[in-house]
mmCIF file of the N, C-alpha and C atoms, coordinates in Angstrom:
data_MODEL
# 
_entry.id   MODEL 
# 
loop_
_atom_site.group_PDB 
_atom_site.id 
_atom_site.type_symbol 
_atom_site.label_atom_id 
_atom_site.label_alt_id 
_atom_site.label_comp_id 
_atom_site.label_asym_id 
_atom_site.label_entity_id 
_atom_site.label_seq_id 
_atom_site.pdbx_PDB_ins_code 
_atom_site.Cartn_x 
_atom_site.Cartn_y 
_atom_site.Cartn_z 
_atom_site.occupancy 
_atom_site.B_iso_or_equiv 
_atom_site.pdbx_formal_charge 
_atom_site.auth_seq_id 
_atom_site.auth_comp_id 
_atom_site.auth_asym_id 
_atom_site.auth_atom_id 
_atom_site.pdbx_PDB_model_num 
ATOM 1   N N  . UNK A 1 1  ? 122.025 11.549 193.581 1.00 0.00 ? 1  UNK A N  1 
ATOM 2   C CA . UNK A 1 1  ? 120.750 12.220 193.634 1.00 0.00 ? 1  UNK A CA 1 
ATOM 3   C C  . UNK A 1 1  ? 120.327 9.650  193.479 1.00 0.00 ? 1  UNK A C  1 
ATOM 4   N N  . UNK A 1 2  ? 119.261 9.578  193.565 1.00 0.00 ? 2  UNK A N  1 
ATOM 5   C CA . UNK A 1 2  ? 118.788 8.298  194.484 1.00 0.00 ? 2  UNK A CA 1 
ATOM 6   C C  . UNK A 1 2  ? 119.045 7.260  192.907 1.00 0.00 ? 2  UNK A C  1 
ATOM 7   N N  . UNK A 1 3  ? 117.836 8.275  191.858 1.00 0.00 ? 3  UNK A N  1 
ATOM 8   C CA . UNK A 1 3  ? 117.440 8.003  191.213 1.00 0.00 ? 3  UNK A CA 1 
ATOM 9   C C  . UNK A 1 3  ? 117.404 8.291  189.832 1.00 0.00 ? 3  UNK A C  1 
ATOM 10  N N  . UNK A 1 4  ? 118.863 9.175  189.158 1.00 0.00 ? 4  UNK A N  1 
ATOM 11  C CA . UNK A 1 4  ? 118.908 9.809  188.082 1.00 0.00 ? 4  UNK A CA 1 
ATOM 12  C C  . UNK A 1 4  ? 118.043 9.198  186.704 1.00 0.00 ? 4  UNK A C  1 
ATOM 13  N N  . UNK A 1 5  ? 117.842 9.859  186.129 1.00 0.00 ? 5  UNK A N  1 
ATOM 14  C CA . UNK A 1 5  ? 116.849 9.591  185.006 1.00 0.00 ? 5  UNK A CA 1 
ATOM 15  C C  . UNK A 1 5  ? 117.600 8.572  183.885 1.00 0.00 ? 5  UNK A C  1 
ATOM 16  N N  . UNK A 1 6  ? 116.895 7.374  183.300 1.00 0.00 ? 6  UNK A N  1 
ATOM 17  C CA . UNK A 1 6  ? 117.837 6.976  181.874 1.00 0.00 ? 6  UNK A CA 1 
ATOM 18  C C  . UNK A 1 6  ? 118.729 7.636  180.876 1.00 0.00 ? 6  UNK A C  1 
ATOM 19  N N  . UNK A 1 7  ? 118.127 8.980  180.454 1.00 0.00 ? 7  UNK A N  1 
ATOM 20  C CA . UNK A 1 7  ? 118.700 9.637  179.771 1.00 0.00 ? 7  UNK A CA 1 
ATOM 21  C C  . UNK A 1 7  ? 118.443 11.353 180.389 1.00 0.00 ? 7  UNK A C  1 
ATOM 22  N N  . UNK A 1 8  ? 119.823 11.779 180.369 1.00 0.00 ? 8  UNK A N  1 
ATOM 23  C CA . UNK A 1 8  ? 119.601 13.164 180.484 1.00 0.00 ? 8  UNK A CA 1 
ATOM 24  C C  . UNK A 1 8  ? 118.824 14.324 180.105 1.00 0.00 ? 8  UNK A C  1 
ATOM 25  N N  . UNK A 1 9  ? 118.631 15.425 180.319 1.00 0.00 ? 9  UNK A N  1 
ATOM 26  C CA . UNK A 1 9  ? 118.036 16.734 180.123 1.00 0.00 ? 9  UNK A CA 1 
ATOM 27  C C  . UNK A 1 9  ? 118.934 17.376 179.300 1.00 0.00 ? 9  UNK A C  1 
ATOM 28  N N  . UNK A 1 10 ? 118.118 17.847 177.986 1.00 0.00 ? 10 UNK A N  1 
ATOM 29  C CA . UNK A 1 10 ? 119.654 18.929 177.867 1.00 0.00 ? 10 UNK A CA 1 
ATOM 30  C C  . UNK A 1 10 ? 119.127 20.998 177.794 1.00 0.00 ? 10 UNK A C  1 
ATOM 31  N N  . UNK A 1 11 ? 117.589 20.637 178.997 1.00 0.00 ? 11 UNK A N  1 
ATOM 32  C CA . UNK A 1 11 ? 117.579 22.026 179.179 1.00 0.00 ? 11 UNK A CA 1 
ATOM 33  C C  . UNK A 1 11 ? 116.862 21.641 180.394 1.00 0.00 ? 11 UNK A C  1 
ATOM 34  N N  . UNK A 1 12 ? 117.453 22.552 181.357 1.00 0.00 ? 12 UNK A N  1 
ATOM 35  C CA . UNK A 1 12 ? 116.094 23.062 182.637 1.00 0.00 ? 12 UNK A CA 1 
ATOM 36  C C  . UNK A 1 12 ? 116.618 24.189 183.047 1.00 0.00 ? 12 UNK A C  1 
ATOM 37  N N  . UNK A 1 13 ? 115.075 24.307 183.038 1.00 0.00 ? 13 UNK A N  1 
ATOM 38  C CA . UNK A 1 13 ? 114.582 25.575 183.038 1.00 0.00 ? 13 UNK A CA 1 
ATOM 39  C C  . UNK A 1 13 ? 113.947 26.273 184.563 1.00 0.00 ? 13 UNK A C  1 
ATOM 40  N N  . UNK A 1 14 ? 114.844 26.884 185.539 1.00 0.00 ? 14 UNK A N  1 
ATOM 41  C CA . UNK A 1 14 ? 114.002 27.500 186.844 1.00 0.00 ? 14 UNK A CA 1 
ATOM 42  C C  . UNK A 1 14 ? 113.955 28.328 186.592 1.00 0.00 ? 14 UNK A C  1 
ATOM 43  N N  . UNK A 1 15 ? 112.605 28.975 186.596 1.00 0.00 ? 15 UNK A N  1 
ATOM 44  C CA . UNK A 1 15 ? 111.315 30.182 186.714 1.00 0.00 ? 15 UNK A CA 1 
ATOM 45  C C  . UNK A 1 15 ? 111.682 30.255 188.146 1.00 0.00 ? 15 UNK A C  1 
ATOM 46  N N  . UNK A 1 16 ? 111.782 29.792 189.114 1.00 0.00 ? 16 UNK A N  1 
ATOM 47  C CA . UNK A 1 16 ? 111.330 29.882 190.629 1.00 0.00 ? 16 UNK A CA 1 
ATOM 48  C C  . UNK A 1 16 ? 111.999 31.596 191.020 1.00 0.00 ? 16 UNK A C  1 
ATOM 49  N N  . UNK A 1 17 ? 113.041 31.442 190.920 1.00 0.00 ? 17 UNK A N  1 
ATOM 50  C CA . UNK A 1 17 ? 114.095 32.763 191.315 1.00 0.00 ? 17 UNK A CA 1 
ATOM 51  C C  . UNK A 1 17 ? 114.749 32.388 192.569 1.00 0.00 ? 17 UNK A C  1 
ATOM 52  N N  . UNK A 1 18 ? 114.337 32.051 193.073 1.00 0.00 ? 18 UNK A N  1 
ATOM 53  C CA . UNK A 1 18 ? 114.710 31.514 194.649 1.00 0.00 ? 18 UNK A CA 1 
ATOM 54  C C  . UNK A 1 18 ? 116.612 31.401 194.290 1.00 0.00 ? 18 UNK A C  1 
ATOM 55  N N  . UNK A 1 19 ? 116.871 31.709 195.011 1.00 0.00 ? 19 UNK A N  1 
ATOM 56  C CA . UNK A 1 19 ? 118.485 31.938 195.234 1.00 0.00 ? 19 UNK A CA 1 
ATOM 57  C C  . UNK A 1 19 ? 119.075 31.097 195.829 1.00 0.00 ? 19 UNK A C  1 
ATOM 58  N N  . UNK A 1 20 ? 118.531 29.376 195.862 1.00 0.00 ? 20 UNK A N  1 
ATOM 59  C CA . UNK A 1 20 ? 118.552 28.321 196.243 1.00 0.00 ? 20 UNK A CA 1 
ATOM 60  C C  . UNK A 1 20 ? 119.804 27.493 195.414 1.00 0.00 ? 20 UNK A C  1 
ATOM 61  N N  . UNK A 1 21 ? 121.024 27.447 195.693 1.00 0.00 ? 21 UNK A N  1 
ATOM 62  C CA . UNK A 1 21 ? 121.763 27.277 194.746 1.00 0.00 ? 21 UNK A CA 1 
ATOM 63  C C  . UNK A 1 21 ? 121.315 24.903 194.263 1.00 0.00 ? 21 UNK A C  1 
ATOM 64  N N  . UNK A 1 22 ? 121.153 24.613 195.081 1.00 0.00 ? 22 UNK A N  1 
ATOM 65  C CA . UNK A 1 22 ? 121.443 23.203 194.927 1.00 0.00 ? 22 UNK A CA 1 
ATOM 66  C C  . UNK A 1 22 ? 120.886 22.781 194.131 1.00 0.00 ? 22 UNK A C  1 
ATOM 67  N N  . UNK A 1 23 ? 120.014 22.541 193.307 1.00 0.00 ? 23 UNK A N  1 
ATOM 68  C CA . UNK A 1 23 ? 119.624 22.410 192.231 1.00 0.00 ? 23 UNK A CA 1 
ATOM 69  C C  . UNK A 1 23 ? 120.424 22.717 191.081 1.00 0.00 ? 23 UNK A C  1 
ATOM 70  N N  . UNK A 1 24 ? 121.463 23.520 190.634 1.00 0.00 ? 24 UNK A N  1 
ATOM 71  C CA . UNK A 1 24 ? 122.115 23.426 189.955 1.00 0.00 ? 24 UNK A CA 1 
ATOM 72  C C  . UNK A 1 24 ? 123.381 23.154 190.235 1.00 0.00 ? 24 UNK A C  1 
ATOM 73  N N  . UNK A 1 25 ? 123.757 23.277 191.487 1.00 0.00 ? 25 UNK A N  1 
ATOM 74  C CA . UNK A 1 25 ? 125.026 22.533 192.177 1.00 0.00 ? 25 UNK A CA 1 
ATOM 75  C C  . UNK A 1 25 ? 125.167 20.982 192.140 1.00 0.00 ? 25 UNK A C  1 
ATOM 76  N N  . UNK A 1 26 ? 123.734 20.015 191.804 1.00 0.00 ? 26 UNK A N  1 
ATOM 77  C CA . UNK A 1 26 ? 122.936 19.271 191.470 1.00 0.00 ? 26 UNK A CA 1 
ATOM 78  C C  . UNK A 1 26 ? 123.002 18.522 189.814 1.00 0.00 ? 26 UNK A C  1 
ATOM 79  N N  . UNK A 1 27 ? 123.304 19.561 189.231 1.00 0.00 ? 27 UNK A N  1 
ATOM 80  C CA . UNK A 1 27 ? 122.490 18.675 188.192 1.00 0.00 ? 27 UNK A CA 1 
ATOM 81  C C  . UNK A 1 27 ? 123.430 18.299 187.149 1.00 0.00 ? 27 UNK A C  1 
ATOM 82  N N  . UNK A 1 28 ? 124.593 17.769 187.395 1.00 0.00 ? 28 UNK A N  1 
ATOM 83  C CA . UNK A 1 28 ? 124.769 16.912 186.648 1.00 0.00 ? 28 UNK A CA 1 
ATOM 84  C C  . UNK A 1 28 ? 124.275 15.555 186.518 1.00 0.00 ? 28 UNK A C  1 
ATOM 85  N N  . UNK A 1 29 ? 123.696 15.563 187.825 1.00 0.00 ? 29 UNK A N  1 
ATOM 86  C CA . UNK A 1 29 ? 123.005 13.963 187.891 1.00 0.00 ? 29 UNK A CA 1 
ATOM 87  C C  . UNK A 1 29 ? 121.614 13.785 187.046 1.00 0.00 ? 29 UNK A C  1 
ATOM 88  N N  . UNK A 1 30 ? 121.254 14.980 186.736 1.00 0.00 ? 30 UNK A N  1 
ATOM 89  C CA . UNK A 1 30 ? 119.942 14.607 185.629 1.00 0.00 ? 30 UNK A CA 1 
ATOM 90  C C  . UNK A 1 30 ? 120.596 15.615 184.030 1.00 0.00 ? 30 UNK A C  1 
ATOM 91  N N  . UNK A 1 31 ? 121.418 16.351 184.233 1.00 0.00 ? 31 UNK A N  1 
ATOM 92  C CA . UNK A 1 31 ? 121.571 17.301 183.130 1.00 0.00 ? 31 UNK A CA 1 
ATOM 93  C C  . UNK A 1 31 ? 122.176 16.923 182.507 1.00 0.00 ? 31 UNK A C  1 
ATOM 94  N N  . UNK A 1 32 ? 122.060 17.267 180.557 1.00 0.00 ? 32 UNK A N  1 
ATOM 95  C CA . UNK A 1 32 ? 123.451 16.709 179.966 1.00 0.00 ? 32 UNK A CA 1 
ATOM 96  C C  . UNK A 1 32 ? 124.632 17.457 180.297 1.00 0.00 ? 32 UNK A C  1 
ATOM 97  N N  . UNK A 1 33 ? 125.680 16.813 179.924 1.00 0.00 ? 33 UNK A N  1 
ATOM 98  C CA . UNK A 1 33 ? 126.880 17.218 179.144 1.00 0.00 ? 33 UNK A CA 1 
ATOM 99  C C  . UNK A 1 33 ? 127.089 18.988 178.714 1.00 0.00 ? 33 UNK A C  1 
ATOM 100 N N  . UNK A 1 34 ? 126.411 19.201 177.680 1.00 0.00 ? 34 UNK A N  1 
ATOM 101 C CA . UNK A 1 34 ? 126.321 19.809 177.122 1.00 0.00 ? 34 UNK A CA 1 
ATOM 102 C C  . UNK A 1 34 ? 125.061 20.760 176.698 1.00 0.00 ? 34 UNK A C  1 
ATOM 103 N N  . UNK A 1 35 ? 123.804 20.212 178.450 1.00 0.00 ? 35 UNK A N  1 
ATOM 104 C CA . UNK A 1 35 ? 123.056 21.247 178.606 1.00 0.00 ? 35 UNK A CA 1 
ATOM 105 C C  . UNK A 1 35 ? 123.390 22.227 179.138 1.00 0.00 ? 35 UNK A C  1 
ATOM 106 N N  . UNK A 1 36 ? 122.221 22.727 179.098 1.00 0.00 ? 36 UNK A N  1 
ATOM 107 C CA . UNK A 1 36 ? 122.073 24.728 179.644 1.00 0.00 ? 36 UNK A CA 1 
ATOM 108 C C  . UNK A 1 36 ? 121.625 23.798 181.066 1.00 0.00 ? 36 UNK A C  1 
ATOM 109 N N  . UNK A 1 37 ? 121.905 25.318 182.393 1.00 0.00 ? 37 UNK A N  1 
ATOM 110 C CA . UNK A 1 37 ? 120.820 25.194 183.078 1.00 0.00 ? 37 UNK A CA 1 
ATOM 111 C C  . UNK A 1 37 ? 120.202 26.744 182.772 1.00 0.00 ? 37 UNK A C  1 
ATOM 112 N N  . UNK A 1 38 ? 119.043 27.127 182.606 1.00 0.00 ? 38 UNK A N  1 
ATOM 113 C CA . UNK A 1 38 ? 118.886 28.613 182.719 1.00 0.00 ? 38 UNK A CA 1 
ATOM 114 C C  . UNK A 1 38 ? 117.541 29.061 183.849 1.00 0.00 ? 38 UNK A C  1 
ATOM 115 N N  . UNK A 1 39 ? 118.159 30.121 184.604 1.00 0.00 ? 39 UNK A N  1 
ATOM 116 C CA . UNK A 1 39 ? 117.144 30.356 185.912 1.00 0.00 ? 39 UNK A CA 1 
ATOM 117 C C  . UNK A 1 39 ? 116.346 32.455 185.404 1.00 0.00 ? 39 UNK A C  1 
ATOM 118 N N  . UNK A 1 40 ? 116.155 32.224 185.815 1.00 0.00 ? 40 UNK A N  1 
ATOM 119 C CA . UNK A 1 40 ? 115.370 33.527 185.453 1.00 0.00 ? 40 UNK A CA 1 
ATOM 120 C C  . UNK A 1 40 ? 114.309 33.809 186.420 1.00 0.00 ? 40 UNK A C  1 
ATOM 121 N N  . UNK A 1 41 ? 114.384 35.183 186.396 1.00 0.00 ? 41 UNK A N  1 
ATOM 122 C CA . UNK A 1 41 ? 113.663 36.020 188.007 1.00 0.00 ? 41 UNK A CA 1 
ATOM 123 C C  . UNK A 1 41 ? 114.519 36.680 188.721 1.00 0.00 ? 41 UNK A C  1 
ATOM 124 N N  . UNK A 1 42 ? 113.793 37.547 189.559 1.00 0.00 ? 42 UNK A N  1 
ATOM 125 C CA . UNK A 1 42 ? 114.614 37.905 190.342 1.00 0.00 ? 42 UNK A CA 1 
ATOM 126 C C  . UNK A 1 42 ? 115.029 37.137 191.332 1.00 0.00 ? 42 UNK A C  1 
ATOM 127 N N  . UNK A 1 43 ? 116.409 36.967 191.765 1.00 0.00 ? 43 UNK A N  1 
ATOM 128 C CA . UNK A 1 43 ? 116.640 36.544 192.691 1.00 0.00 ? 43 UNK A CA 1 
ATOM 129 C C  . UNK A 1 43 ? 116.368 36.703 193.683 1.00 0.00 ? 43 UNK A C  1 
ATOM 130 N N  . UNK A 1 44 ? 115.305 35.538 194.376 1.00 0.00 ? 44 UNK A N  1 
ATOM 131 C CA . UNK A 1 44 ? 114.930 36.222 196.345 1.00 0.00 ? 44 UNK A CA 1 
ATOM 132 C C  . UNK A 1 44 ? 115.739 35.471 197.434 1.00 0.00 ? 44 UNK A C  1 
ATOM 133 N N  . UNK A 1 45 ? 116.326 35.286 198.156 1.00 0.00 ? 45 UNK A N  1 
ATOM 134 C CA . UNK A 1 45 ? 116.990 34.558 198.923 1.00 0.00 ? 45 UNK A CA 1 
ATOM 135 C C  . UNK A 1 45 ? 118.792 35.605 199.364 1.00 0.00 ? 45 UNK A C  1 
ATOM 136 N N  . UNK A 1 46 ? 119.446 34.750 200.613 1.00 0.00 ? 46 UNK A N  1 
ATOM 137 C CA . UNK A 1 46 ? 120.578 35.785 201.329 1.00 0.00 ? 46 UNK A CA 1 
ATOM 138 C C  . UNK A 1 46 ? 121.292 36.055 199.627 1.00 0.00 ? 46 UNK A C  1 
ATOM 139 N N  . UNK A 1 47 ? 122.127 36.400 199.566 1.00 0.00 ? 47 UNK A N  1 
ATOM 140 C CA . UNK A 1 47 ? 123.250 37.260 199.681 1.00 0.00 ? 47 UNK A CA 1 
ATOM 141 C C  . UNK A 1 47 ? 124.328 35.847 199.733 1.00 0.00 ? 47 UNK A C  1 
ATOM 142 N N  . UNK A 1 48 ? 124.124 35.472 200.601 1.00 0.00 ? 48 UNK A N  1 
ATOM 143 C CA . UNK A 1 48 ? 124.690 34.294 200.397 1.00 0.00 ? 48 UNK A CA 1 
ATOM 144 C C  . UNK A 1 48 ? 124.690 33.316 199.343 1.00 0.00 ? 48 UNK A C  1 
ATOM 145 N N  . UNK A 1 49 ? 123.830 32.193 199.428 1.00 0.00 ? 49 UNK A N  1 
ATOM 146 C CA . UNK A 1 49 ? 122.867 31.534 197.874 1.00 0.00 ? 49 UNK A CA 1 
ATOM 147 C C  . UNK A 1 49 ? 123.550 32.041 197.049 1.00 0.00 ? 49 UNK A C  1 
ATOM 148 N N  . UNK A 1 50 ? 123.115 33.672 197.059 1.00 0.00 ? 50 UNK A N  1 
ATOM 149 C CA . UNK A 1 50 ? 123.248 34.494 195.273 1.00 0.00 ? 50 UNK A CA 1 
ATOM 150 C C  . UNK A 1 50 ? 124.813 33.790 195.515 1.00 0.00 ? 50 UNK A C  1 
ATOM 151 N N  . UNK A 1 51 ? 125.603 34.245 195.833 1.00 0.00 ? 51 UNK A N  1 
ATOM 152 C CA . UNK A 1 51 ? 126.894 34.521 195.608 1.00 0.00 ? 51 UNK A CA 1 
ATOM 153 C C  . UNK A 1 51 ? 127.344 33.123 195.412 1.00 0.00 ? 51 UNK A C  1 
ATOM 154 N N  . UNK A 1 52 ? 126.801 31.932 195.836 1.00 0.00 ? 52 UNK A N  1 
ATOM 155 C CA . UNK A 1 52 ? 127.054 30.728 196.255 1.00 0.00 ? 52 UNK A CA 1 
ATOM 156 C C  . UNK A 1 52 ? 126.374 30.223 194.185 1.00 0.00 ? 52 UNK A C  1 
ATOM 157 N N  . UNK A 1 53 ? 125.751 30.585 194.349 1.00 0.00 ? 53 UNK A N  1 
ATOM 158 C CA . UNK A 1 53 ? 125.633 29.879 192.743 1.00 0.00 ? 53 UNK A CA 1 
ATOM 159 C C  . UNK A 1 53 ? 126.254 30.547 191.887 1.00 0.00 ? 53 UNK A C  1 
ATOM 160 N N  . UNK A 1 54 ? 126.688 31.229 191.658 1.00 0.00 ? 54 UNK A N  1 
ATOM 161 C CA . UNK A 1 54 ? 127.665 32.502 190.681 1.00 0.00 ? 54 UNK A CA 1 
ATOM 162 C C  . UNK A 1 54 ? 128.821 32.181 190.842 1.00 0.00 ? 54 UNK A C  1 
ATOM 163 N N  . UNK A 1 55 ? 129.796 30.970 191.665 1.00 0.00 ? 55 UNK A N  1 
ATOM 164 C CA . UNK A 1 55 ? 130.647 30.967 192.139 1.00 0.00 ? 55 UNK A CA 1 
ATOM 165 C C  . UNK A 1 55 ? 130.799 29.341 191.047 1.00 0.00 ? 55 UNK A C  1 
ATOM 166 N N  . UNK A 1 56 ? 129.577 28.893 192.066 1.00 0.00 ? 56 UNK A N  1 
ATOM 167 C CA . UNK A 1 56 ? 129.559 27.248 191.156 1.00 0.00 ? 56 UNK A CA 1 
ATOM 168 C C  . UNK A 1 56 ? 129.432 26.982 189.780 1.00 0.00 ? 56 UNK A C  1 
ATOM 169 N N  . UNK A 1 57 ? 128.714 28.354 189.091 1.00 0.00 ? 57 UNK A N  1 
ATOM 170 C CA . UNK A 1 57 ? 129.154 28.060 187.597 1.00 0.00 ? 57 UNK A CA 1 
ATOM 171 C C  . UNK A 1 57 ? 130.207 28.568 187.118 1.00 0.00 ? 57 UNK A C  1 
ATOM 172 N N  . UNK A 1 58 ? 130.888 29.910 187.305 1.00 0.00 ? 58 UNK A N  1 
ATOM 173 C CA . UNK A 1 58 ? 131.894 30.854 187.238 1.00 0.00 ? 58 UNK A CA 1 
ATOM 174 C C  . UNK A 1 58 ? 132.975 29.558 186.911 1.00 0.00 ? 58 UNK A C  1 
ATOM 175 N N  . UNK A 1 59 ? 133.204 28.484 188.236 1.00 0.00 ? 59 UNK A N  1 
ATOM 176 C CA . UNK A 1 59 ? 134.910 27.691 189.007 1.00 0.00 ? 59 UNK A CA 1 
ATOM 177 C C  . UNK A 1 59 ? 134.563 26.640 187.874 1.00 0.00 ? 59 UNK A C  1 
ATOM 178 N N  . UNK A 1 60 ? 135.940 26.039 187.494 1.00 0.00 ? 60 UNK A N  1 
ATOM 179 C CA . UNK A 1 60 ? 136.045 25.141 186.904 1.00 0.00 ? 60 UNK A CA 1 
ATOM 180 C C  . UNK A 1 60 ? 135.888 23.952 187.921 1.00 0.00 ? 60 UNK A C  1 
ATOM 181 N N  . UNK A 1 61 ? 135.055 22.411 187.185 1.00 0.00 ? 61 UNK A N  1 
ATOM 182 C CA . UNK A 1 61 ? 135.051 21.501 188.038 1.00 0.00 ? 61 UNK A CA 1 
ATOM 183 C C  . UNK A 1 61 ? 135.801 21.229 188.608 1.00 0.00 ? 61 UNK A C  1 
ATOM 184 N N  . UNK A 1 62 ? 137.540 21.423 188.296 1.00 0.00 ? 62 UNK A N  1 
ATOM 185 C CA . UNK A 1 62 ? 138.460 20.780 189.156 1.00 0.00 ? 62 UNK A CA 1 
ATOM 186 C C  . UNK A 1 62 ? 138.312 21.886 190.756 1.00 0.00 ? 62 UNK A C  1 
ATOM 187 N N  . UNK A 1 63 ? 137.861 22.974 190.991 1.00 0.00 ? 63 UNK A N  1 
ATOM 188 C CA . UNK A 1 63 ? 137.937 23.610 191.899 1.00 0.00 ? 63 UNK A CA 1 
ATOM 189 C C  . UNK A 1 63 ? 136.692 23.767 192.663 1.00 0.00 ? 63 UNK A C  1 
ATOM 190 N N  . UNK A 1 64 ? 135.646 22.923 191.565 1.00 0.00 ? 64 UNK A N  1 
ATOM 191 C CA . UNK A 1 64 ? 134.339 22.636 192.599 1.00 0.00 ? 64 UNK A CA 1 
ATOM 192 C C  . UNK A 1 64 ? 133.883 23.274 192.251 1.00 0.00 ? 64 UNK A C  1 
ATOM 193 N N  . UNK A 1 65 ? 133.751 23.641 191.561 1.00 0.00 ? 65 UNK A N  1 
ATOM 194 C CA . UNK A 1 65 ? 132.672 23.946 190.043 1.00 0.00 ? 65 UNK A CA 1 
ATOM 195 C C  . UNK A 1 65 ? 131.766 23.063 189.344 1.00 0.00 ? 65 UNK A C  1 
ATOM 196 N N  . UNK A 1 66 ? 130.096 23.989 188.836 1.00 0.00 ? 66 UNK A N  1 
ATOM 197 C CA . UNK A 1 66 ? 130.213 22.112 187.858 1.00 0.00 ? 66 UNK A CA 1 
ATOM 198 C C  . UNK A 1 66 ? 130.166 22.387 186.707 1.00 0.00 ? 66 UNK A C  1 
ATOM 199 N N  . UNK A 1 67 ? 130.215 21.105 186.154 1.00 0.00 ? 67 UNK A N  1 
ATOM 200 C CA . UNK A 1 67 ? 130.507 21.354 185.121 1.00 0.00 ? 67 UNK A CA 1 
ATOM 201 C C  . UNK A 1 67 ? 129.564 21.231 183.388 1.00 0.00 ? 67 UNK A C  1 
ATOM 202 N N  . UNK A 1 68 ? 128.205 22.224 183.911 1.00 0.00 ? 68 UNK A N  1 
ATOM 203 C CA . UNK A 1 68 ? 127.449 22.365 182.911 1.00 0.00 ? 68 UNK A CA 1 
ATOM 204 C C  . UNK A 1 68 ? 127.128 24.080 182.997 1.00 0.00 ? 68 UNK A C  1 
ATOM 205 N N  . UNK A 1 69 ? 126.693 24.314 181.344 1.00 0.00 ? 69 UNK A N  1 
ATOM 206 C CA . UNK A 1 69 ? 126.632 25.346 181.394 1.00 0.00 ? 69 UNK A CA 1 
ATOM 207 C C  . UNK A 1 69 ? 124.992 26.161 182.246 1.00 0.00 ? 69 UNK A C  1 
ATOM 208 N N  . UNK A 1 70 ? 125.546 27.517 182.939 1.00 0.00 ? 70 UNK A N  1 
ATOM 209 C CA . UNK A 1 70 ? 123.998 28.345 183.879 1.00 0.00 ? 70 UNK A CA 1 
ATOM 210 C C  . UNK A 1 70 ? 124.201 29.620 182.731 1.00 0.00 ? 70 UNK A C  1 
ATOM 211 N N  . UNK A 1 71 ? 122.523 29.579 182.589 1.00 0.00 ? 71 UNK A N  1 
ATOM 212 C CA . UNK A 1 71 ? 122.716 31.347 182.390 1.00 0.00 ? 71 UNK A CA 1 
ATOM 213 C C  . UNK A 1 71 ? 121.712 31.702 183.044 1.00 0.00 ? 71 UNK A C  1 
ATOM 214 N N  . UNK A 1 72 ? 121.601 33.098 183.380 1.00 0.00 ? 72 UNK A N  1 
ATOM 215 C CA . UNK A 1 72 ? 120.615 33.472 184.025 1.00 0.00 ? 72 UNK A CA 1 
ATOM 216 C C  . UNK A 1 72 ? 119.635 34.798 182.578 1.00 0.00 ? 72 UNK A C  1 
ATOM 217 N N  . UNK A 1 73 ? 118.731 34.668 182.580 1.00 0.00 ? 73 UNK A N  1 
ATOM 218 C CA . UNK A 1 73 ? 118.017 36.132 182.458 1.00 0.00 ? 73 UNK A CA 1 
ATOM 219 C C  . UNK A 1 73 ? 116.943 36.644 183.064 1.00 0.00 ? 73 UNK A C  1 
ATOM 220 N N  . UNK A 1 74 ? 117.312 37.963 183.436 1.00 0.00 ? 74 UNK A N  1 
ATOM 221 C CA . UNK A 1 74 ? 116.651 38.498 183.976 1.00 0.00 ? 74 UNK A CA 1 
ATOM 222 C C  . UNK A 1 74 ? 114.892 38.665 183.538 1.00 0.00 ? 74 UNK A C  1 
ATOM 223 N N  . UNK A 1 75 ? 114.239 39.603 184.409 1.00 0.00 ? 75 UNK A N  1 
ATOM 224 C CA . UNK A 1 75 ? 113.031 40.050 183.825 1.00 0.00 ? 75 UNK A CA 1 
ATOM 225 C C  . UNK A 1 75 ? 112.612 41.023 185.063 1.00 0.00 ? 75 UNK A C  1 
# 
């Protein structure tokens, strides 16, 4: 991220429901280490993007995952 915020967020709530994992993948730049990234709604998008989102949430950081907590809230 070019200009990360001085203080990081404790919670990010993504209510768009698009299956684009880039926002979560780059969350280490703006989300506190103990912060939570919440996605809600139906996933729209390619199966590959949905799989990438889940893989980044489940893999440890040393294996390329994101070291931030991720929650999914379906509706």
